[in-house]
C-alpha positions in Angstrom: 0.0 0.0 0.0 1.5 3.4 -1.0 1.7 6.2 1.5 -0.3 8.4 -0.9 -3.2 6.0 -0.9 -3.2 5.7 2.9 -3.1 9.5 3.2 -6.1 9.9 0.8 -8.1 7.2 2.7 -7.2 8.7 6.1 -8.2 12.2 4.9 -11.7 10.9 3.8 -12.0 8.9 7.0 -11.4 12.0 9.1 -15.0 12.8 8.2 -15.7 10.0 10.7 -13.7 11.7 13.4 -15.8 14.8 13.0 -18.9 12.6 13.0 -17.9 11.0 16.3 -16.8 14.3 17.9 -20.0 16.2 16.8 -22.3 13.4 18.0 -20.9 13.2 21.6 -19.6 16.7 22.3 -23.1 17.9 23.1 -23.1 15.7 26.2 -20.8 18.2 28.1 -23.1 21.2 27.3 -26.6 19.9 27.5 -27.3 20.7 31.2 -25.9 24.2 30.9 -28.0 24.8 27.7 -31.2 23.7 29.4 -30.7 26.0 32.4 -29.4 28.9 30.3 -32.5 29.1 28.1 -35.0 27.7 30.7 -36.0 24.8 28.4 -38.8 22.5 29.2 -38.4 18.8 28.8 -39.8 18.7 25.2 -37.7 21.8 24.0 -34.6 20.4 25.7 -35.1 17.0 24.0 -35.7 18.6 20.7 -32.6 20.8 20.9 -30.5 17.8 21.9 -31.9 15.6 19.1 -31.7 18.1 16.3 -28.3 16.8 15.1 -29.7 13.3 15.0 -32.6 14.4 12.8 -30.2 16.3 10.6 -28.3 13.0 10.3 -31.4 11.2 9.2 -32.0 13.9 6.5 -28.4 13.9 5.4 -28.2 10.1 5.0 -31.5 10.2 3.0 -30.3 12.9 0.5 -26.5 12.2 0.6 -26.5 10.1 -2.6 -27.5 13.1 -4.7 -24.5 15.4 -4.1 -22.2 12.4 -4.0 -23.3 11.4 -7.5 -23.9 14.8 -9.1 -21.0 16.8 -7.7 -18.6 14.0 -7.0 -17.2 12.2 -4.0 -14.4 14.7 -3.5 -16.6 17.8 -3.7 -19.1 16.3 -1.3 -16.4 15.4 1.2 -15.2 19.0 1.1 -18.7 20.5 1.7 -19.1 18.1 4.6 -16.2 19.8 6.3 -17.7 23.2 5.6 -21.0 22.1 7.2 -19.1 20.9 10.3 -17.2 24.2 10.5 -20.3 26.4 10.2 -22.2 24.2 12.7 -19.4 24.4 15.2 -19.0 28.2 15.1 -22.7 28.8 15.0 -23.4 26.5 17.9 -20.7 28.2 20.0 -22.1 31.6 19.3 -25.8 30.9 19.4 -27.9 33.4 21.4 -31.2 31.5 21.5 -32.4 27.9 21.4 -33.9 28.2 17.9 -30.6 29.4 16.3 -28.8 26.6 18.2 -31.2 24.0 16.8 -30.5 25.2 13.2 -26.7 25.0 13.9 -26.9 21.5 15.3 -29.1 20.4 12.4 -26.5 21.5 9.9 -23.9 19.5 11.8 -26.2 16.4 11.7 -26.6 17.0 8.0 -22.8 16.7 7.7 -22.8 13.5 9.8 -25.5 11.9 7.6 -23.9 12.8 4.3 -20.4 11.7 5.6 -21.8 8.1 6.2 -22.7 8.0 2.5 -19.7 9.8 0.9 -16.7 8.8 2.9 -16.9 4.9 3.0 -18.0 5.0 -0.6 -15.0 7.1 -1.7 -12.5 5.0 0.1 -13.9 1.8 -1.3 -13.7 3.2 -4.8 -10.0 4.1 -4.5 -8.8 1.2 -2.4 -7.2 -2.0 -3.9 -9.2 -5.1 -3.1 -6.6 -6.5 -0.7 -6.6 -3.4 1.5 -10.2 -2.2 1.0 -11.5 -3.5 4.3 -9.0 -1.9 6.6 -9.0 1.4 4.6 -12.8 1.8 4.5 -12.9 0.6 8.1 -10.8 3.6 9.1 -14.0 5.6 8.9 -15.5 3.6 11.8 -12.2 3.8 13.7 -12.2 7.6 13.4 -15.8 7.7 14.6 -14.8 5.9 17.8 -11.7 8.0 18.1 -13.7 11.2 17.7 -16.0 10.1 20.5 -13.1 9.5 22.8 -11.5 12.9 22.0 -14.9 14.6 22.5 -15.0 13.2 26.1 -11.5 14.3 26.7 -12.1 17.8 25.2 -15.2 18.3 27.3 -13.3 17.3 30.5 -10.5 19.8 29.8 -12.7 22.7 28.6 -15.3 22.2 31.3 -13.0 24.0 33.8 -12.7 27.4 32.0 -15.8 29.1 33.3 -19.5 29.8 32.6 -19.0 29.9 28.8 -17.2 26.6 28.7 -20.1 25.0 26.8 -19.6 27.4 24.0 -15.9 26.4 23.7 -16.8 22.7 23.9 -19.0 23.1 20.8 -16.9 25.7 19.0 -13.6 23.9 19.2 -14.8 21.4 16.6 -14.2 24.2 14.0 -10.4 23.6 14.3 -10.4 19.9 13.1 -13.2 20.8 10.6 -11.0 23.5 9.0 -8.0 21.1 8.9 -10.1 18.4 7.3 -11.6 20.7 4.7 -8.1 21.9 3.7 -6.9 18.3 3.4 -9.8 17.5 1.1 -8.3 19.7 -1.6 -5.5 17.2 -1.9 -7.8 14.3 -2.7 -8.1 13.0 -6.3 -11.5 12.3 -7.9 -12.8 8.8 -7.6 -11.8 6.9 -10.8 -15.1 5.0 -10.7 -17.1 8.3 -10.5 -15.0 9.8 -13.3 -15.9 6.8 -15.6 -19.4 6.1 -14.4 -20.7 9.7 -14.1 -18.4 11.7 -16.3 -17.1 9.2 -18.9 -13.7 10.6 -18.2 -11.3 7.7 -19.1 -8.3 9.9 -19.2 -8.9 11.4 -15.7 -9.6 8.0 -14.3 -6.5 6.5 -15.9 -4.3 9.1 -14.2 -5.8 8.5 -10.8 -5.4 4.7 -11.2 -1.7 5.2 -12.1 -1.3 6.9 -8.7 -3.2 4.2 -6.9 -1.3 1.4 -8.6 2.2 2.7 -9.3 3.6 -0.8 -9.9 1.0 -1.6 -12.6 2.0 -1.5 -16.3 0.1 0.7 -18.8 -1.6 -2.4 -20.2 -2.8 -3.4 -16.7 -4.1 0.1 -16.0 -6.0 0.1 -19.3 -7.4 -3.3 -18.6 -8.7 -2.0 -15.2 -10.2 1.0 -16.9 -11.9 -1.2 -19.4 -13.3 -3.4 -16.7 -14.7 -0.4 -14.7 -16.2 1.1 -17.9 -17.7 -2.2 -18.8 -19.7 -2.6 -15.6 -20.4 1.2 -15.4 -22.0 1.4 -18.8 -23.5 -2.0 -19.4 -27.2 -1.8 -20.3 -28.5 -3.4 -17.1 -26.9 -0.8 -14.9 -28.9 2.0 -16.6 -32.1 0.8 -14.9 -33.5 2.3 -11.7 -32.3 1.6 -8.2 -35.5 0.0 -7.0 -35.5 -3.0 -9.3 -35.7 -6.7 -8.9 -32.1 -7.0 -10.2 -30.8 -5.2 -7.2 -32.8 -7.1 -4.6 -29.8 -8.8 -3.1 -27.6 -5.8 -2.4 -30.7 -3.8 -1.3 -31.7 -6.4 1.2 -28.1 -6.8 2.4 -27.7 -3.0 2.9 -31.1 -2.8 4.7 -30.5 -5.8 7.0 -26.9 -5.1 8.0 -28.1 -1.6 9.1 -31.3 -2.9 10.7 -29.5 -5.6 12.7 -26.8 -3.1 13.7 -29.3 -1.0 15.6 -31.5 -3.9 16.7 -28.5 -5.1 18.7 -29.4 -2.2 21.0 -26.0 -0.5 20.5 -27.1 3.1 20.4 -29.7 2.7 23.1 -27.1 1.1 25.4 -24.5 3.7 24.6 -26.8 6.6 25.2 -28.5 5.2 28.3 -25.5 3.4 29.9 -25.8 5.5 33.1 -29.5 4.5 33.4 -28.6 0.8 32.9 -25.9 1.0 35.6 -28.2 2.8 38.0 -30.6 -0.1 37.7 -27.8 -2.4 39.1 -27.0 -0.1 42.0 -23.8 1.2 40.3 -25.0 4.8 39.7 -22.0 6.5 41.0 -19.7 4.8 38.6 -22.0 5.3 35.6 -20.4 8.4 34.1 -16.9 7.0 34.4 -17.9 3.6 32.9 -19.6 5.3 30.0 -17.0 8.0 29.1 -13.8 6.1 29.7 -14.3 2.4 30.0 -16.8 2.0 27.2 -14.9 4.5 25.0 -11.6 2.8 25.4 -13.1 -0.7 24.9 -14.8 0.5 21.7 -11.6 2.0 20.4 -9.4 -1.0 21.1 -11.7 -3.6 19.6 -12.4 -1.4 16.6 -8.6 -1.4 16.0 -8.5 -5.2 16.3 -11.4 -5.4 13.8 -9.5 -3.3 11.3 -6.5 -5.6 11.7 -8.7 -8.7 11.1 -11.2 -7.6 8.4 -8.9 -8.2 5.4 -7.4 -11.3 7.0 -10.5 -13.2 8.3 -13.1 -11.4 6.1 -16.3 -9.5 6.7 -18.5 -12.6 7.2 -16.2 -14.1 9.8 -16.2 -10.9 11.8 -20.0 -10.8 11.6 -20.0 -14.4 13.0 -17.7 -13.5 15.8 -19.7 -10.3 16.6 -23.0 -12.2 16.5 -21.8 -14.8 19.0 -20.4 -12.1 21.2 -23.7 -10.2 21.1 -25.7 -13.3 22.0 -23.5 -14.3 24.9 -23.2 -10.8 26.4 -26.9 -9.8 26.0 -28.1 -13.3 27.1 -25.9 -13.0 30.3 -27.1 -9.5 30.9 -30.7 -10.6 30.7 -30.0 -13.5 33.0 -28.3 -11.1 35.5 -31.3 -8.8 35.6 -33.8 -11.8 36.0 -31.7 -13.3 38.8 -30.5 -10.0 40.3 -26.9 -11.0 39.8 -26.0 -7.4 39.1 -22.3 -7.8 39.7 -21.7 -9.2 36.2 -23.7 -6.5 34.3 -20.7 -4.1 33.8 -18.6 -6.9 32.4 -21.4 -7.9 30.1 -21.8 -4.4 28.8 -18.1 -4.2 28.1 -18.2 -7.6 26.3 -21.2 -6.3 24.3 -19.3 -3.2 23.2 -16.3 -5.3 22.3 -18.5 -7.7 20.2 -20.0 -4.7 18.4 -16.7 -3.0 17.7 -15.2 -6.2 16.4 -18.2 -7.2 14.3 -20.9 -4.9 13.1 -19.1 -1.7 14.0 -16.1 -2.6 11.8 -18.1 -4.3 8.9 -21.2 -2.2 8.3 -19.8 0.7 6.4 -17.3 -1.5 4.5 -19.9 -4.0 3.4 -22.5 -1.5 2.2 -19.8 0.4 0.2 -18.8 -2.9 -1.6 -22.1 -4.6 -2.7 -23.7 -2.1 -5.1 -22.9 -1.5 -8.8 -20.8 1.5 -9.6 -23.8 3.5 -10.9 -25.9 2.8 -7.8 -23.3 2.8 -5.1 -24.1 6.2 -3.7 -27.9 5.4 -3.6 -27.1 2.0 -1.9 -24.8 3.7 0.6 -27.6 6.2 1.3 -30.1 3.4 1.8 -27.9 1.7 4.3 -27.1 4.9 6.1 -30.7 6.1 6.3 -31.8 2.7 7.6 -29.1 2.9 10.3 -30.0 6.4 11.4 -33.8 6.1 11.4 -33.6 3.0 13.6 -31.1 4.7 15.8 -33.5 7.6 16.2 -36.5 5.3 16.9 -34.6 3.1 19.4 -33.2 6.1 21.2 -36.7 7.6 21.4 -38.5 4.4 22.7 -35.7 2.8 24.8 -36.6 4.7 28.1 -40.3 3.7 27.6 -39.2 0.1 27.0 -37.2 0.0 30.2 -40.1 1.6 32.1 -42.8 -0.7 30.6 -40.8 -4.0 30.8 -38.3 -5.5 33.2 -34.7 -4.9 31.9 -34.3 -8.6 31.5 -37.0 -8.8 28.9 -35.5 -5.8 27.0 -32.0 -7.5 26.9 -33.7 -10.8 25.9 -35.3 -9.0 23.0 -32.0 -7.7 21.7 -30.4 -11.1 22.2 -33.2 -12.7 20.2 -32.6 -10.2 17.4 -28.9 -11.2 17.3 -29.9 -14.8 17.0 -31.8 -13.8 13.9 -28.7 -11.8 12.7 -26.5 -15.0 13.1 -29.0 -16.9 10.9 -29.0 -14.1 8.4 -25.2 -14.0 8.2 -25.1 -17.8 7.7 -27.7 -17.9 5.0 -27.4 -14.6 3.0 -24.2 -12.6 3.6 -21.5 -13.0 0.9 -17.8 -12.8 1.6 -16.3 -9.8 -0.2 -12.8 -10.0 1.1 -10.1 -9.4 -1.5 -12.5 -9.2 -4.4 -12.5 -6.2 -6.9 -15.7 -4.2 -6.8 -16.5 -5.1 -10.4 -16.1 -8.8 -9.5 -18.5 -8.4 -6.6 -21.0 -6.7 -8.9 -20.9 -9.5 -11.4 -21.2 -12.1 -8.6 -24.3 -10.4 -7.1 -25.8 -10.0 -10.5 -25.2 -13.7 -11.3 -26.5 -14.7 -7.9 -29.7 -12.8 -8.5 -30.1 -14.6 -11.8 -30.0 -17.9 -10.1 -26.4 -18.8 -9.5 -25.8 -18.8 -5.7 -22.6 -20.8 -5.9 -20.5 -17.9 -7.1 -21.2 -16.1 -3.8 -20.0 -19.0 -1.7 -16.5 -19.0 -3.2 
């Protein structure tokens, strides 16, 4: 792997760092904001959730700029959205202005989950694509951890500390935006959307410096062949694309039906139910954050060695064991094992779904429909994240915690069955080969996917 390719992938993945930072940084300011503007419960909840609803909107519409203006241009504008949101949030003088600012940041988060993994998958060689595209998830987790550290440090500077907590994001956003100018255009976008063979050839020469001219030309011909074949001119919602559409929907659906966002957001509430309330903040901000980061790194190291499907197997088994034990602990009041179960759950998620989701979605769609497919997976992820976050407190109030964890455990049993029966292994395969394989499979040749 060339240093240039790693730098380009890391730059695009930094959109994930801003995503993680922006999502969590609000936690250090929310109490001050509520008291500053005398917000009622509904207004406070709306103000805190505006970024999440911006994320839903951004994921839904993210495919349009990614296709029409290009992956590079979209990544640049994501940085600008983060910058404007950070400065505006820090300077907001009323709650409504604050909500608009947070919504813009959420818009950037949603679009980044479409554009960044997609761009990296399109420039990465097959043998390195998993770990390079997976850097997006690693940077999300890293951004979350840095947000906790930043809030801790800035929380001591006075009554306007909350403004600095939110405004400091402008610095990494500005650096990221500047770095985006160094990115090349995606060769697959150049061919598929602009029919620019010369531009794509030049980028591919930089990606594959050891390839001969004939090898580069053969790669260009292969990309052009699948980008312009008659079947790929059809619409997105077609029977031909039923396999990648179902894979994108289900990987995002099961990602959230594990309960990951609900457990992350409401970890203090869960720990309080076990009598460990005083330790809740520490366990959430430090223990969970570090566990998430370490096992995401392990997942990145393994994804191109063991493959996507194997990591989903390992994650599913870890989910089932940790959630099942958590349910048992609440039913039997064996509360002492709950923190260990939660940490094991976070580790299983980081190693499996957390590492795989954005990589897999970015690999399984044809070149012409990759942005729409990424948008579908991203939107599914975020709408279920919003709904679960909305209903989880009511679930815990209406049902004993043991039943809630049993439900999540059951959903992960279904995920394990889905991984076994439907998920293809995409490790080490060129995107065009995956496209052909999925196309052949949907025409009745399932054996090609089992290779």
